[in-house]
N, C-alpha and C positions, 0 to 999 in steps of 0.2 A: 576799865576804871572810869572812863568818861561817862558822865551822866548829865542830862539837861540841867539839873539843879546844882551840879558840881563839876564845872569844866576843869579839865586837867591841863591848865595853861601855865606855862612858866613865863614870868614877866620880869624885866629888868629895865633900868634907866641908865643911859649913857649921857654924860655931859661933855661937850666939846668946848675948847677955849676960843673958838671962832665960829662964825656963821657957817653952817653946813648947807650948801645948796642941794636941791633934790638930785641933780645930775652927779654931784660929788658922792652922795650917799649911795646912789645906784652903782657907781663905779667901785666904791669901797666894798659893797656887798658882793658884787660880781667877782672881785679879786679875792676876797677872803672866804666867802661861804660857798659860792657856786662851783668851785673845784671839787667839792664833796657832793657826790651824786644824790645823797639823801635830800638835799635842799631843792632838788628838782623832781622829787617824787611825791606822790599822794598815797593815801591809804585807800585801798580797794576793799569794799564791803566792811566798813568800820563797825557795823552793828553785829557782825557775825563772829563766830569763833575762828572763821577762816580768813579774818582780816590779814592783809599783807601789803607791803610797800610795792608800788608799781611806778614806772616812769610816768610823769605828768606830761603827756604829749602836747598839751596846750599851754605849757608853762610860759608865763609872761611876767617878768620881774616887776613890772609896773602895777600888777595886781597885788603885790606884796609890800611895796613901799609907798606909804600914803601920807601926803602932806596933811597935817591935822592942826586945827586951831585950838587954843586953850579955852576951856569954858570960863565963864565969869567966876571969880574975880581976877583971873589970870595969876601970874606969878607962881610961886611954889604951891599955894593952896589950889589953884586951878590945875596944876600938873598932878597933884595928888588925886583930885577928883577924876581927871582924865584916866590916869593909870588904874584907879579903882574900877571905873566903868569898863575899861578895856579888859581887865582881868576877869570880869564876870560875863564876858561875851564868848560863847564857844567859837572855836576856829572852824572854818569850812573844811570839810573833807572832800569837797569837789575839786580841790586843788591842793598843792603842797601846803601843809598846815602851819604856816608861820607868816608873820607880818612885822614890819617896822613902821612906826608912825613918827614922821619927822615933825617936830614941834619947835618953832622958832621963838626966840626972845623970852625966855623964862628968867625974869629978874637979871638981865644982862648975861645970862648963860644961854647956851644953845643946847637943847636936849633932844635925844632921840629915845622915845619910849618903845619898847617892843615886848 
């Protein structure tokens, strides 16, 4: 179903009541997601009918959690622009196809877009 003009990306936004430092988010993802093997797997031969999930031998969590700046004008409008841009970018099949983008200071909220 994945097409260059129509990426099959699921996107959500989480807001936290306090500043989330990069190392805290990494620890949270390691604790909550990485116990499930699928989050350490990539898709082999995604363009073929024989596509399958395989272990990502080069898995590095820091390739999946990205500190990200809000585009102008910032605030919720900037966050909406950022999420829209992220939703239209295809995920890489060279590694496990998921990312978190850590965004700080969205109108006194802390948000993580993924």
